[in-house]
C-alpha positions in Angstrom: 0.0 0.0 0.0 1.2 3.5 -0.8 0.0 6.6 1.0 -0.1 10.2 -0.1 -1.1 13.2 1.9 -4.6 14.4 1.3 -4.9 17.0 4.2 -2.5 18.8 6.4 -2.5 21.5 9.0 -1.1 25.0 8.5 2.0 23.8 10.3 2.5 20.9 8.0 1.2 18.0 10.1 -0.4 15.4 7.8 -3.9 14.7 9.1 -5.3 12.5 6.4 -3.8 10.2 3.8 -5.2 8.5 0.7 -4.4 4.9 -0.1 -3.1 5.2 -3.7 -4.1 1.6 -4.5 -7.8 2.0 -3.5 -8.4 5.7 -3.3 -9.7 5.3 0.3 -9.0 8.2 2.7 -7.4 7.3 6.0 -7.4 9.7 9.0 -4.1 10.2 10.8 -5.2 8.4 14.0 -6.3 5.4 12.0 -2.9 5.2 10.2 -1.1 5.5 13.6 -3.3 2.8 15.1 -2.7 0.4 12.2 1.1 1.0 12.2 1.4 0.5 15.9 -0.7 -2.7 15.7 1.8 -4.0 13.1 -0.7 -4.2 10.2 1.5 -5.6 7.4 -0.2 -3.3 4.9 1.6 -0.4 6.6 5.0 -2.1 6.7 6.7 0.8 4.8 5.6 3.4 7.4 6.4 4.2 11.0 5.2 6.5 13.7 7.3 9.2 15.5 6.4 10.6 18.9 7.4 14.3 19.3 8.3 15.9 22.7 5.1 18.0 22.5 3.0 14.8 22.7 1.9 14.6 19.1 2.6 11.6 16.8 3.1 11.7 13.1 3.5 9.1 10.3 6.5 8.9 8.0 7.9 6.5 5.5 10.6 4.1 6.8 14.0 5.1 5.4 14.9 2.9 2.5 16.2 3.4 -1.0 12.8 3.4 -2.6 11.0 6.6 -3.5 7.9 4.6 -4.5 6.7 4.3 -0.9 7.4 7.8 0.3 4.5 9.9 1.6 4.1 12.8 -0.7 1.7 15.7 -1.1 
């Protein structure tokens, strides 16, 4: 599954993604939950906890640009 950003805040926090394979929109919290549960569909992504208490989603570092989260 490949994600692209479909909504973000003024500060750049991605708040909604679109599954590029199905066109389905995925809220940030749902993506976080699925990644943290180890859903294999989200294997190319990881969550990052910031000191201010917020969590965001990013692509795991690898040599592939195909699975990068883009706007």
